N, C-alpha and C positions, 0 to 999 in steps of 0.2 A: 318198825315196832307198829302197836293195834295206837287209836287214845277213845278212849269211849266220853268225854268231855263233853260234844256236838251233843252226846243223849240226855242231858239235860236238858236244854235248851226243846225237847220237843215237849208235843201238848199230847201224843197221843204214846200208848203201852204195848207199842210190837217188839220184836225182837232181832227184824229183817231196820237196819238199814237200809237205805236206800241214797242214790247220789243225794238229792234233794236236802237229805240232814244237812249234807253240806255245808247248804245255800242259809240255814238257818241264820239270819240276826237274832246273834244273843250275846253275851260277855263266856257263857264257855262254851259256845262254841271257838272253838284255841285252832279248827284250817282257815277260820276268819282273820282274827284275834290277834294281834303278836303280847308275848308271856299268859300268866296261868290270868284261873278266871279269877271271880274269889270267894270267900267261901276254907271250906281248913282244903281244898289239894290245894290252895295260894298258901297254905301254913300248915306247912309240915310240924311234924310233931317231931321231936328228940331221937324217940327210934328208927322212925319214917329218915331219918339222916343217917343219922346206925348206919341203915342198914344201905342204903345205897353208894354208900362209904367204903361199908363191908362188904358187901357179899354174900349170902353163904353159894358156899363151895356147891355144884349139883349137875349132873349129868343133863337136865330136863337144858331143852331147846328152845321143846315150841312149850304153847299150851291155848288152851277155846273155854270161854268162859261158858254155862251152862243157864241155862233161863235162870236153877235157882240161886244165881248166883256163887255159886260158885267152879272151882277150876278141878281143868284134863287134864294136867301137866303129860307133854312124853320127850321120850331119845329120843329118836326117829322120824322121822319124814311120815312114814306109813306108820307109825303108832300113829302121829297126830292128825295123817284122811281113817281113822279110826275113830279115833273123838271124836271128828268133827260129822263125819259120821252117823257113830250115836248120839252127837249129840241134839243131830238135828231130827234123828225119828222119837226119836220127848219133847219135842219142838210141835211136835204135828200131830201127837196121840190127843 
């Protein structure tokens, strides 16, 4: 599972995550700290808890985030690979 909390610790606004990003000393970098970071992610809403306890029944196994914050969900690895290429192409345009 991918966790993007380390991105909150960055000072620049690039999309690509590098190994250096995982070493940033910050309370938001959950690769270096134990537990949840401060803020809303550490205080889930009742709806979030309900969603975790009773997840939607779907066939989706993969997802990729677009630069605009939207997501593409895929049922197969082949679909996921296409979605990743689509997002990568969009990021270079």
